[in-house]
C-alpha angles and dihedrals in degrees: 000000000000114000117202118186097193107086094211093050090045090054092048090050090052090050089053090050090051092051095046092047092050093050093046092049092048092048090051090054102040101034103037118008104040095045090049093048086237120138131229124217129263125005091343089058092048089050089052092050092052092045093050094043091049097053095076088050092053095256115135102177109158117243089237092069092050090050091054094046095051093046094062098072092037089053088061089059090052091047092061100031107034105027138266099268092049092049095047093050092045092049091049088052091049090049091050089048092052090047092049091048089055095046100042110076121234107253129168103232100161099044086199125085094215093052090043092053094045099046093037089054093047093051091046090052091049091052093050096041098052092051093050090048089059097047107269138060145231089261125236117071090358088076092049090048093050090051089051090046091059091048098045107023092226122139119273092238096054092047091049091054092050095048091048094054090097090058090054091052093045093050089054095046097044098040121005138304092251087066089050091053092050089047090055089054091049096048093043091051091049095047092049091051090049092054091047093053101031100057102158096114098042104109128215135185118222118204110195125186113198144153091219102058099159095047094045093046091051092048091051093049090049093049102044108006095235131141117257125207113208116205120186109234143164133222109245093209100041096031089219123137119248138151133253116214122200122199130174111206144157117265093246089060094056096091092052092048094050090049093050093049096045092048091052102038117011091188096054117124115226124195117187119204130184112246117214097196144334136214127201128030115354113154119222122211094273092051091046091052090051091048092051090049091051092048091052092047095050 
């Protein structure tokens, strides 16, 4: 993730992310998913369903207008549950997406429903993932999913797939079950891309062998505010005493941890393991921010 210290440059970078995300999401809809009669997830998928269902009735309301209409009530949920800045940025992204969907013409690039579903899903996942990585979303179901993520602790991708199950069923009932199967491919591809890009809730375990246990442990706790378990150990080859530190962290904190360790002990050995699950106290970002605020206040 790119860190920019200058607030003005950081804001301009976020605006660029919004614009890129909106264009990518609109391209996924108009160039791949809509021509293939395959449906995206979330509000975009609902907009596609309404657009496709309205065509036989003589209604040609662009999906961009549906996206904007449905985002208004969902934005209210984000305003109260996820914060004002997050909601404003997400709504701006949703507005830009709806605008791009109106401006960009519908063109069949893939000429194959399977390719359309696959690449449409991948592009949709990229659009969602990059916004979440920089602290906001594309609006719509993303806001609902992020609220559920805070309540359940499950990954964003898995929650997106569950909440989009109704779209899969509706695409099969309103059109045909082949469309539903392609929609499953599209939504699966998008949710996988989101989890690849949005890595905040992927957990790791760092095993660190060092001769400066106290200093390294203090540096880690300062950098990422995580608990450190110190285990006395001994090198089998050298026979010298050392210490093994164990830290469970989120993937996005890995860079900060490695920097803290290397600055304190350049000869420390770090082994990173994937962590399937944890029980007990493991602070999320919001809880960490509250803890930092309390430490500064005390």
